[in-house]
C-alpha positions in Angstrom: -28.9 21.4 98.1 -30.0 18.7 100.7 -33.6 19.0 99.5 -32.7 18.1 95.9 -30.6 15.1 97.1 -33.5 13.8 99.1 -35.8 14.2 96.1 -33.3 12.4 93.9 -33.1 9.6 96.4 -36.9 9.4 96.5 -37.1 9.4 92.7 -34.5 6.6 92.6 -36.5 4.6 95.1 -39.7 5.0 93.1 -38.0 3.9 89.9 -36.4 0.9 91.6 -39.8 -0.2 92.9 -41.3 0.2 89.4 -38.5 -1.8 87.9 -39.2 -4.7 90.3 -42.7 -4.9 88.8 -41.4 -5.2 85.2 -41.0 -9.0 84.7 -42.6 -9.7 81.3 -40.3 -10.2 78.4 -41.9 -7.2 76.5 -41.1 -5.0 79.6 -37.4 -5.6 79.6 -36.6 -2.8 77.2 -38.4 -0.4 79.4 -36.7 -1.8 82.5 -33.3 -1.3 80.7 -34.2 2.4 79.9 -35.3 3.1 83.4 -32.0 1.6 84.8 -30.2 4.0 82.4 -32.1 7.0 83.8 -31.3 5.8 87.3 -27.6 5.7 86.4 -27.9 9.3 85.2 -29.6 10.4 88.4 -26.8 8.8 90.4 -24.0 10.5 88.3 -21.9 13.2 89.8 -22.5 15.4 86.7 -26.3 15.2 87.1 -26.0 16.0 90.9 -23.8 19.0 90.1 -26.1 20.3 87.5 -29.1 19.8 89.7 -27.4 21.6 92.6 -26.6 24.5 90.3 -30.2 24.6 88.9 -31.7 24.5 92.3 -29.5 27.3 93.7 -30.1 29.5 90.7 -33.9 29.1 90.7 -34.1 29.5 94.5 -32.1 32.6 94.3 -34.5 34.1 91.8 -37.5 32.8 93.7 -38.9 30.8 90.8 -38.9 27.3 92.2 -42.4 26.1 92.9 -42.4 22.5 91.7 -40.9 19.2 92.9 -37.2 18.7 92.0 -36.4 17.5 88.5 -35.7 13.9 89.5 -38.9 13.5 91.5 -40.9 15.0 88.8 -39.3 12.7 86.2 -40.0 9.7 88.3 -43.6 10.6 88.8 -44.0 11.1 85.0 -42.4 7.7 84.3 -44.5 6.0 86.9 -47.7 7.8 85.9 -48.1 8.9 89.5 -50.0 12.1 90.4 -47.6 14.9 91.4 -47.7 15.9 95.0 
C-alpha cells in the first residue's frame, strides 16, 4: 500500500532526526537500538508483512490508526500521535 510506504518513510525520517540528537556516550546504546529498528523498517520482510496487514485490516474496515511504523516512531520519540 502506498500509504503505508509513505508512513514508513516518515517514521524512518523521524527516527533519523532523533538519532542525530543522540551524542552523549550514555545515549549510544539507544542510538544503536534505534538504528536496528530502522533496519527492520527498511527490510523487505517488514514491508511485505506491513502490506499484508494493511490490506487485511482495510478489507475488514478496522484500520483507524496511523501505520505501524509511524506509530512506533511516535512512541520512541515521545511525540503526540496525530
